[in-house]
C-alpha positions as CSV (number, residue, x, y, z in Angstrom):
1,M,0.0,0.0,0.0
2,A,2.9,2.3,0.4
3,P,3.2,2.9,-3.4
4,R,-0.5,3.7,-3.6
5,A,-0.2,6.2,-0.7
6,A,2.8,7.9,-2.5
7,I,0.8,8.2,-5.7
8,L,-2.2,9.7,-3.8
9,A,0.1,12.2,-2.1
10,T,1.6,13.2,-5.5
11,L,-1.8,13.7,-7.0
12,A,-2.9,15.8,-4.0
13,Q,0.1,18.1,-4.5
14,A,-0.5,18.4,-8.2
15,A,-4.2,19.3,-7.6
16,A,-3.3,22.0,-5.1
17,Q,-1.0,23.8,-7.6
18,P,-2.8,26.1,-10.1
19,S,-2.4,25.5,-13.8
20,G,-0.2,27.7,-16.0
21,L,-3.2,29.5,-17.5
22,A,-4.5,30.4,-14.1
23,L,-1.2,32.0,-13.2
24,F,-1.2,34.2,-16.3
25,L,-4.9,35.1,-16.2
26,P,-4.5,38.2,-14.0
27,L,-1.7,39.5,-16.2
28,I,-3.7,38.9,-19.3
29,L,-6.7,40.7,-17.7
30,I,-4.5,43.7,-16.8
31,M,-3.2,43.9,-20.4
32,V,-6.7,43.8,-21.9
33,I,-7.8,46.6,-19.5
34,F,-4.7,48.7,-20.3
35,Y,-5.4,48.3,-24.0
36,F,-9.0,49.5,-23.8
37,L,-8.3,52.4,-21.4
38,M,-5.0,53.7,-22.8
39,I,-4.0,52.4,-26.2
40,L,-7.3,52.4,-28.1
41,P,-8.3,56.0,-27.2
42,A,-4.8,57.2,-28.2
43,Q,-5.1,55.5,-31.6
44,R,-8.5,57.1,-32.2
45,R,-7.2,60.6,-31.3
46,Q,-4.2,60.1,-33.6
47,K,-6.4,59.0,-36.5
48,K,-8.6,62.2,-36.0
49,V,-5.5,64.4,-36.0
50,T,-4.2,62.8,-39.1
51,Q,-7.5,63.2,-40.9
52,M,-7.7,66.9,-39.8
53,L,-4.2,67.6,-41.1
54,G,-4.9,65.9,-44.4
55,A,-8.1,68.0,-44.9
56,L,-6.5,71.4,-44.4
57,K,-7.2,74.0,-47.1
58,N,-6.6,77.6,-47.8
59,G,-8.7,79.9,-45.7
60,D,-9.0,77.5,-42.7
61,K,-8.4,79.2,-39.3
62,V,-6.2,77.1,-37.1
63,I,-4.3,77.1,-33.8
64,T,-0.7,75.9,-33.5
65,N,0.7,73.9,-30.7
66,G,2.5,77.1,-29.5
67,G,-0.9,78.9,-29.2
68,I,-0.6,81.0,-32.3
69,Y,-3.9,81.7,-34.1
70,G,-3.7,82.1,-37.9
71,T,-5.3,81.6,-41.3
72,I,-3.8,79.2,-43.8
73,V,-2.7,81.0,-47.0
74,G,-0.4,78.4,-48.5
75,L,-0.1,74.6,-48.4
76,E,2.9,72.4,-49.1
77,S,3.3,68.7,-48.6
78,D,4.8,69.0,-45.1
79,A,4.4,72.7,-44.3
80,V,1.8,75.3,-44.0
81,Q,2.0,79.1,-44.5
82,L,-0.1,81.0,-41.9
83,R,-1.1,84.6,-41.9
84,I,-1.0,85.7,-38.3
85,A,-1.5,89.4,-38.8
86,D,-1.7,91.9,-41.7
87,Q,1.4,91.4,-43.9
88,V,2.8,88.8,-41.5
89,K,3.2,85.3,-42.7
90,V,5.0,82.3,-41.1
91,K,5.8,78.9,-42.4
92,I,5.2,76.1,-40.0
93,S,5.2,72.3,-40.1
94,R,1.8,70.6,-40.5
95,S,2.5,68.6,-37.3
96,A,2.6,71.9,-35.4
97,I,-1.1,72.5,-36.0
98,A,-3.1,71.6,-32.9
99,G,-6.6,72.1,-34.4
100,M,-9.1,74.3,-36.0
101,Q,-10.2,77.5,-34.3
102,P,-13.7,77.3,-32.8
103,E,-16.4,79.3,-34.5
104,A,-17.0,82.7,-33.0
105,K,-20.3,83.0,-31.1
106,E,-22.4,85.9,-32.0
107,S,-24.1,87.7,-29.1
């Protein structure tokens, strides 16, 4: 009976240890949550910015990352010429444009 008791003891120890999948399940769950809370929204924002930069045209009123308000007067493949005041034009990178100016509210 000694060999049978040894086998039962070994089976009891094996049953007490969690499987490999059970060990990695919390880590997998954390990665899934991280993806939905951090990575997916960032990808959506980047896609919107890329679409906005591709749709720029002359006459659009934009804001740069530096906070400069201007009107687009010239477009190039990787740069934009902005009129920021009368007779004042600056050339900036397309990636320096943060967004479109909000429409002015009439009172």
